[in-house]
C-alpha positions in Angstrom: -24.5 -55.4 -69.6 -26.6 -57.6 -67.3 -27.6 -56.3 -63.9 -24.1 -57.0 -62.6 -20.9 -58.6 -63.9 -18.1 -60.3 -62.0 -14.4 -60.4 -62.8 -13.6 -64.1 -62.5 -9.9 -63.3 -62.0 -10.3 -61.1 -58.9 -13.4 -62.8 -57.4 -12.5 -64.9 -54.4 -15.9 -66.6 -54.2 -16.2 -65.8 -50.5 -20.0 -65.3 -50.8 -20.0 -61.9 -49.1 -22.0 -60.2 -51.9 -24.7 -62.8 -51.8 -24.8 -62.8 -47.9 -25.4 -59.0 -47.7 -27.9 -58.7 -50.6 -31.2 -57.7 -48.9 -33.2 -59.1 -51.8 -31.2 -62.4 -52.0 -30.9 -62.3 -55.8 -27.2 -63.2 -56.0 -26.5 -66.8 -56.4 -23.4 -69.1 -56.3 -23.1 -72.3 -58.3 -21.8 -75.4 -56.6 -18.9 -75.6 -59.0 -17.3 -72.5 -57.5 -17.9 -70.3 -60.5 -18.4 -66.5 -59.9 -21.8 -65.3 -58.6 -24.6 -64.6 -61.0 -28.0 -62.8 -60.8 -31.1 -64.8 -60.3 -33.9 -64.8 -62.9 -35.9 -62.2 -61.0 -32.9 -59.9 -60.2 -33.9 -57.2 -62.6 -37.3 -56.9 -61.0 -36.3 -57.2 -57.4 -33.0 -55.3 -57.2 -33.2 -52.0 -55.3 -29.7 -50.8 -56.4 -28.6 -50.4 -52.8 -25.0 -51.0 -53.7 -24.3 -53.5 -50.9 -22.8 -56.0 -53.2 -20.4 -53.5 -54.7 -19.5 -52.0 -51.3 -18.8 -55.3 -49.5 -16.4 -56.8 -52.1 -12.8 -56.1 -50.9 -11.4 -56.9 -54.3 -13.7 -54.7 -56.5 -14.6 -57.8 -58.5 -18.3 -57.0 -58.8 -19.6 -54.3 -61.0 -23.3 -53.3 -60.8 -24.9 -51.6 -63.8 -26.6 -49.0 -61.6 -23.8 -48.7 -59.0 -20.5 -49.1 -60.8 -17.5 -49.4 -58.4 -15.6 -46.6 -60.1 -18.1 -44.0 -58.7 -18.1 -45.5 -55.2 -15.2 -44.0 -53.2 -13.3 -46.4 -50.9 -13.9 -46.4 -47.2 -11.0 -44.6 -45.4 -9.1 -46.7 -42.9 -9.2 -43.8 -40.4 -13.0 -43.3 -40.7 -14.2 -45.5 -37.8 -15.2 -43.4 -34.8 -14.3 -44.4 -31.3 -17.1 -45.0 -28.8 -16.1 -41.8 -27.0 -16.3 -39.8 -30.2 -19.8 -41.0 -31.1 -20.9 -40.5 -27.5 -19.7 -36.9 -27.6 -21.4 -36.3 -30.9 -24.8 -37.7 -29.8 -24.9 -36.5 -26.2 -23.5 -33.1 -27.0 -26.0 -32.3 -29.7 -28.0 -29.2 -29.0 -31.1 -27.7 -30.7 -29.8 -24.3 -31.7 -32.4 -21.5 -31.5 -30.2 -18.4 -31.3 -28.2 -17.6 -34.4 -25.6 -15.1 -35.5 -26.5 -12.6 -38.1 -24.5 -14.4 -40.8 -25.7 -16.0 -43.9 -25.0 -19.7 -44.5 -22.9 -20.3 -47.5 -24.8 -22.3 -50.2 -21.9 -24.7 -50.6 -22.1 -25.7 -46.9 -25.8 -26.5 -47.2 -25.1 -28.5 -50.3 -22.5 -30.5 -48.5 -24.9 -31.2 -45.6 -27.7 -32.3 -48.0 -25.2 -34.6 -49.8 -24.4 -36.2 -46.5 -28.1 -36.5 -45.6 -28.7 -38.2 -49.0 -26.9 -41.2 -47.5 -29.6 -41.7 -44.9 -31.5 -45.1 -45.2 -34.9 -45.2 -46.8 -37.4 -48.1 -47.2 -36.5 -50.3 -50.2 -33.8 -47.8 -51.1 -36.5 -45.6 -52.6 -34.6 -42.4 -51.7 -37.8 -40.3 -52.0 -36.5 -37.2 -50.2 -36.4 -33.9 -52.1 -35.1 -30.6 -50.7 -36.1 -27.0 -50.6 -33.7 -24.4 -49.2 -34.9 -20.9 -48.2 -32.2 -18.4 -47.5 -32.3 -14.9 -46.1 -34.7 -13.1 -43.7 -36.4 -11.3 -46.6 -37.7 -14.8 -47.7 -38.0 -16.5 -44.3 -39.9 -13.8 -42.4 -42.9 -13.9 -44.8 -43.1 -17.6 -44.3 -43.1 -17.1 -40.5 -45.8 -14.5 -40.9 -48.0 -17.0 -42.8 -47.5 -19.5 -39.9 -48.7 -16.8 -37.4 -51.7 -16.0 -39.6 -52.6 -19.7 -39.6 -52.3 -19.8 -35.8 -54.6 -16.8 -35.5 -57.2 -18.7 -37.5 -57.0 -21.7 -35.2 -57.2 -19.5 -32.1 -60.3 -17.7 -33.5 -61.9 -21.1 -34.2 -61.1 -22.4 -30.7 -59.2 -25.3 -32.2 -57.8 -27.7 -29.6 -54.6 -27.6 -31.6 -54.1 -23.9 -30.7 -54.3 -24.7 -26.9 -52.1 -27.8 -27.1 -49.3 -25.9 -28.8 -49.7 -22.6 -26.8 -50.4 -20.7 -30.0 -51.9 -17.6 -28.3 -48.6 -17.1 -26.4 -46.6 -17.6 -29.7 -48.7 -15.0 -31.5 -48.1 -12.5 -28.6 -44.4 -13.1 -28.9 -44.6 -12.4 -32.6 -46.6 -9.3 -32.1 -44.0 -8.0 -29.6 -41.3 -8.2 -32.3 -39.8 -11.6 -31.5 -39.7 -14.5 -33.9 -40.7 -17.8 -32.1 -41.4 -19.4 -35.5 -38.1 -19.3 -37.4 -36.0 -17.9 -34.6 -34.3 -15.4 -37.0 -32.5 -18.4 -38.6 -30.7 -17.3 -41.8 -31.7 -20.6 -43.6 -34.5 -23.1 -43.7 -34.2 -26.6 -45.1 -37.4 -28.3 -46.1 -37.4 -32.1 -46.7 -40.4 -33.0 -49.0 -41.6 -35.9 -51.0 -44.5 -37.1 -53.1 -47.4 -37.8 -50.7 -47.9 -41.3 -52.1 -44.2 -42.2 -51.7 -43.8 -45.2 -49.5 -42.8 -44.3 -45.9 -41.8 -40.8 -47.1 -42.3 -39.2 -43.7 -39.9 -41.7 -42.1 -37.3 -41.1 -44.9 -37.4 -37.4 -44.5 -37.2 -37.5 -40.7 -34.1 -39.7 -40.9 -32.5 -37.6 -43.6 -33.0 -34.4 -41.6 -31.6 -36.1 -38.5 -28.5 -36.9 -40.5 -28.3 -33.2 -41.6 -28.8 -32.0 -38.0 -26.0 -34.3 -36.6 -23.6 -33.3 -39.4 -24.2 -29.6 -39.0 -21.7 -29.0 -36.1 -18.9 -30.5 -38.2 -19.5 -27.6 -40.6 -19.6 -25.0 -37.8 -23.4 -24.8 -38.0 -26.3 -25.4 -35.7 -29.8 -26.7 -36.4 -33.2 -27.0 -34.9 -36.4 -28.6 -36.1 -39.0 -25.9 -37.2 -42.1 -27.8 -36.0 -44.5 -24.8 -36.3 -43.5 -24.3 -39.9 -43.8 -27.9 -40.9 -47.1 -28.4 -39.2 -48.6 -25.4 -40.9 -47.0 -26.3 -44.2 -49.6 -29.0 -44.9 -52.5 -27.4 -43.2 -52.3 -23.8 -44.4 -53.1 -23.3 -48.2 -51.4 -19.9 -48.3 -48.2 -21.3 -46.8 -48.3 -24.3 -49.0 -48.6 -22.0 -52.0 -45.7 -19.8 -50.8 -43.4 -22.8 -50.4 -44.3 -23.8 -54.0 -43.4 -27.4 -53.6 -43.8 -29.7 -56.6 -47.4 -30.9 -57.3 -48.6 -33.7 -55.0 -45.6 -33.2 -52.6 -45.9 -32.7 -48.9 -43.4 -31.2 -46.4 -42.3 -33.9 -44.0 -39.8 -31.8 -42.0 -38.3 -28.3 -41.7 -34.9 -27.5 -40.2 -33.6 -24.1 -39.1 -29.9 -23.7 -39.9 -27.3 -21.1 -39.1 -24.2 -20.2 -37.2 -24.8 -20.6 -33.4 -24.5 -17.4 -31.4 -23.6 -19.2 -28.2 -21.4 -22.2 -27.3 -22.6 -24.9 -24.9 -20.2 -26.2 -22.2 -22.2 -28.9 -20.4 -24.3 -32.0 -21.3 -27.7 -31.8 -19.6 -28.9 -34.9 -17.9 -31.6 -37.0 -19.5 -34.3 -39.2 -18.1 -33.1 -42.8 -17.5 -34.2 -44.9 -20.5 -37.2 -47.1 -19.9 -36.3 -50.5 -21.3 -38.4 -53.7 -21.5 -36.3 -56.8 -22.0 -37.8 -60.0 -23.4 
């Protein structure tokens, strides 16, 4: 099979597949015959699936993205403006969790949703590490605190900027300002030489965070853990990521202990119009 094939009987020659192709490798002949891949299609195609997804007749079949593995869009899927507004404005960073483990199946569902996040050139570089249970998470938090102590001792400007002395005191008093007693940590990592990996991981984790409430869960970025992950050799060793991989984001995940009833006001957006 070539890169893609077209059913000449069902193809309506509307040009939509060529129009949405980001690499512009789908061509139409003037005689109205079905579209065909250009000579550089094999080299340039990023297998994004746009051509398969846009065809309303299922006429185009891509070798790497066959239509039979692409579920149809539900007619009731589009969200209203109010629903999207409620989702985005009502999002809260959850830092207080119930003492209840998160079922692995729910985490897998969230990661499967996050896998649909966009990435540069459809590289999909994001890989995932899930750490469950306080017996595994607390040693990670302890390594972050040890790293903070070393920065405080060295009078690092980073320690002052992030109020690490106060954080360490909280830890020593029995609190957990690092992982917030979350029952689950989700780490998005990628090869350090992957193109725009940091951006891809950030977007993917944002997808996961926004999807979490629909699964009854709450999430919050674990900034201390992620910052330390790539600066503290003991922590990097404990995470045991694949060789040449870096952590580009860590999310705390769990069942929220409290329910929010108001939407806090935000600063008015600063917009420059040209």
